[in-house]
C-alpha positions in Angstrom: -3.7 56.3 81.9 -1.8 58.8 83.5 0.5 59.0 80.7 -2.4 59.6 78.3 -3.6 62.2 80.4 -0.4 64.2 80.0 -0.1 64.0 76.4 -1.3 66.7 74.0 -2.7 66.4 70.7 0.5 67.8 69.3 2.1 65.3 71.7 0.3 62.5 69.8 1.0 63.6 66.6 4.7 63.6 67.3 4.3 60.1 68.6 2.7 59.1 64.8 5.5 60.8 63.0 8.3 58.8 65.1 6.6 55.8 64.7 6.1 56.1 60.8 9.8 57.9 60.5 11.7 56.5 63.1 13.8 59.2 64.1 14.1 63.1 64.5 16.4 65.9 65.8 15.2 68.7 67.8 15.5 71.0 64.9 13.0 68.9 62.6 10.5 68.7 65.4 10.5 72.6 66.0 10.0 72.6 61.7 7.2 70.3 62.3 5.3 71.5 65.6 6.9 74.3 67.3 7.1 77.9 66.6 10.7 77.9 68.2 13.4 75.8 68.7 13.6 76.4 72.3 9.8 75.5 72.7 10.7 72.2 70.9 13.7 71.6 73.1 11.5 72.2 76.3 9.0 70.0 75.3 11.1 67.4 74.2 13.2 67.4 77.5 9.7 67.0 79.3 8.7 64.0 77.1 11.9 62.4 77.8 12.3 62.5 80.8 8.7 61.0 81.4 9.9 58.0 79.5 7.5 59.0 76.3 10.6 59.8 74.2 14.2 58.1 74.1 17.0 60.2 72.8 20.9 59.5 72.0 23.9 61.1 70.2 27.6 59.9 69.3 30.2 61.2 71.0 31.6 64.2 68.6 34.7 66.1 69.4 35.2 69.2 69.7 31.3 69.8 70.7 28.4 67.8 71.1 26.2 66.0 68.2 22.6 66.9 68.5 20.2 64.5 70.2 18.1 62.3 67.9 14.7 61.7 69.2 12.9 58.4 69.0 9.8 56.5 71.0 10.5 55.4 74.7 9.0 52.1 75.6 5.5 53.9 77.2 4.9 55.4 73.7 5.4 52.1 71.6 3.0 50.5 74.4 0.5 53.2 74.0 0.3 53.2 70.2 0.0 49.5 70.2 -2.7 49.6 72.3 -4.5 52.3 70.2 -4.6 49.5 67.5 -5.5 46.8 69.6 -2.1 45.4 68.9 0.7 43.6 71.5 3.8 45.7 72.0 7.3 44.4 71.7 9.1 43.7 74.9 11.0 46.4 76.6 14.2 44.5 75.6 13.1 44.2 71.9 12.7 47.9 72.0 15.6 49.0 73.6 17.6 46.4 71.0 15.6 48.6 68.1 16.9 51.6 69.6 20.6 50.5 70.0 20.5 49.4 66.2 19.1 52.7 64.7 21.5 54.8 66.8 24.4 52.7 65.6 22.8 52.4 61.9 25.0 53.5 59.0 21.6 54.8 57.2 20.8 56.7 60.1 22.0 60.3 58.5 20.2 59.2 55.1 17.1 58.9 57.2 17.6 62.2 59.0 18.1 63.8 55.6 15.0 62.2 54.4 13.1 63.5 57.4 14.7 66.7 57.4 12.9 67.6 53.6 9.7 67.0 54.7 9.8 68.7 58.2 11.3 72.1 56.3 8.0 71.5 53.7 5.9 71.8 56.8 7.7 74.7 58.4 7.3 76.6 55.0 3.6 75.4 54.8 2.8 76.9 58.4 2.5 80.7 58.0 1.1 80.1 54.2 -2.9 79.6 54.0 -3.8 77.1 51.2 -0.1 75.1 51.4 0.1 72.0 52.9 2.2 68.9 52.8 -0.7 66.7 52.4 1.1 63.2 52.7 4.3 61.8 54.1 5.1 58.3 53.7 8.4 56.3 54.7 10.4 54.0 52.4 8.2 50.9 53.7 4.9 52.5 53.3 5.6 53.7 50.1 7.2 50.6 48.6 3.8 48.7 49.9 1.4 51.1 48.3 3.2 51.6 44.9 1.2 49.9 42.0 2.8 46.8 41.0 5.0 47.0 44.2 6.8 43.6 43.2 7.8 44.7 39.8 9.4 47.8 41.2 11.4 45.5 43.9 12.5 43.4 40.7 13.9 46.3 39.0 15.4 47.9 42.0 13.3 50.9 42.6 13.0 52.1 46.3 12.1 55.4 46.6 13.2 56.8 50.0 9.7 58.3 50.8 6.4 59.6 49.1 4.9 63.2 49.4 2.2 65.4 48.2 2.1 69.0 48.3 -0.6 71.4 47.6 -0.9 75.1 47.5 -4.4 76.2 46.8 -6.4 73.9 44.6 -3.0 72.4 43.0 -1.1 69.8 44.0 1.8 67.5 43.1 3.1 64.0 44.1 6.5 62.9 44.2 8.8 60.2 45.1 12.1 61.4 46.8 15.6 59.7 46.5 17.9 61.1 48.8 21.5 61.0 48.0 24.2 61.2 50.7 27.2 61.3 48.0 28.4 57.9 49.0 27.2 56.1 45.9 28.9 56.4 42.8 26.8 58.4 40.0 26.3 55.7 38.1 24.2 54.1 40.7 21.8 57.2 40.4 21.7 56.6 36.7 20.7 53.0 37.1 17.8 54.1 39.4 16.8 56.4 36.8 16.8 53.6 34.2 14.7 51.6 36.5 12.2 54.4 37.2 11.9 54.3 33.3 10.4 50.9 33.3 7.4 52.6 35.3 7.1 55.9 33.7 3.2 56.0 33.6 2.9 55.7 37.5 2.0 59.4 37.4 4.7 60.6 40.0 7.5 62.8 39.6 10.8 61.8 40.8 12.8 64.1 42.8 16.8 63.4 43.8 17.8 65.5 46.6 21.8 65.7 46.4 24.5 66.9 48.9 26.2 69.5 46.8 25.6 71.5 43.6 28.8 69.9 42.2 27.3 66.4 42.3 24.4 67.5 40.9 25.8 69.4 38.0 27.9 66.2 37.2 24.5 64.4 37.5 23.0 66.7 34.9 26.0 66.3 32.5 25.7 62.3 32.2 21.9 62.4 32.4 20.8 65.4 30.5 18.1 64.2 28.6 14.5 64.5 29.9 12.9 61.1 30.8 9.4 60.1 30.1 8.4 61.5 33.5 9.2 64.6 35.6 12.8 64.2 37.3 14.2 67.3 39.0 17.0 67.7 41.3 18.3 70.2 44.2 21.4 70.2 46.3 21.4 70.7 49.9 24.6 73.0 49.9 21.9 75.4 47.6 19.2 75.2 50.2 21.3 76.0 52.9 23.1 79.2 51.2 19.9 80.8 50.2 17.9 80.0 53.1 15.2 78.4 50.6 12.4 75.8 51.2 12.4 72.7 49.4 8.8 74.1 48.4 10.8 77.0 46.4 12.3 77.4 43.0 15.3 75.1 44.0 14.4 72.0 41.6 16.3 71.6 38.5 14.6 69.3 35.9 16.8 67.1 33.9 17.4 69.0 30.4 16.5 72.3 31.7 18.6 75.3 32.7 16.0 77.0 35.2 15.1 76.0 38.7 11.5 75.7 39.3 8.8 75.3 42.6 8.3 72.1 43.8 4.6 72.6 42.3 5.5 73.3 39.2 6.8 69.6 38.5 3.5 67.8 38.5 3.2 64.4 36.3 0.8 65.7 33.9 -1.0 62.2 34.7 -0.7 62.8 38.2 -1.8 59.9 40.7 -1.8 59.7 44.4 -0.9 57.2 47.1 -3.2 56.5 50.0 -2.1 54.8 53.2 -4.6 52.3 55.0 -6.6 54.1 57.6 -4.8 52.2 60.3 -1.7 54.3 60.2 -1.7 57.3 62.5 -3.5 57.3 65.9 -4.4 61.1 65.8 -5.4 63.7 63.4 -2.6 66.0 62.5 -3.1 69.1 64.9 -2.5 71.6 62.4 -4.1 72.5 58.7 -0.7 72.6 57.0 0.6 69.0 58.7 0.7 65.9 56.8 -0.8 62.6 57.1 2.1 60.2 58.1 2.8 56.7 57.6 
């Protein structure tokens, strides 16, 4: 009870985000919830010292790798209690952190999460802009219509999001590419999506470089039966752009568009079960997470 009394609405929302999306860097937490990186780091340190959060990083020389933050055991117990569920043992939780820290998918997961926290940072100062929904890979797959058929054809979106500006919104499935797979694998994914082209959502591919993006467009230039667009991490970084801005290049097009302009003509949304999340978002621009 003492722990609960020390947590703000912002802290509780951060716990919900970490439960759904597992891990964030300090920069991502700042984008999501704080006006500055310094403020975020100070609060993260306090929460870590209390055991609410756990953190880890690899030994990288020269310099050091930024800390990665995840749920500490007291937070896991608190979240389980909010849903009247039995928490895992401390040993089981410690093992899950060790597996996360050593996972080959860690950088991929951070890349996915970084795109969504960047969207929330973009929305914060803009009235009417909001990331309405941010769902993890497991939640997205569970909620997709005909989920079993998606599994059979090999469609595993990395995340689902819904972005809004004023009265307009776009629902999208995200595929985050780190460059470790051959381009043929990405093309196979697009072919798999073709079998479910009427699901009413755009498919976005976030690639590591414009060079890889160009190669993909050369091999898959034809438009699909649903909106498909790509962007590149180096393009966004070099221009200081937001993923909500004109950084998305539709297949078969030569001009980049804003995220909002990629809406599917027969748009639909995914809605997570109410059990996801234990506290309302503490800001109007913040998403429902699951």
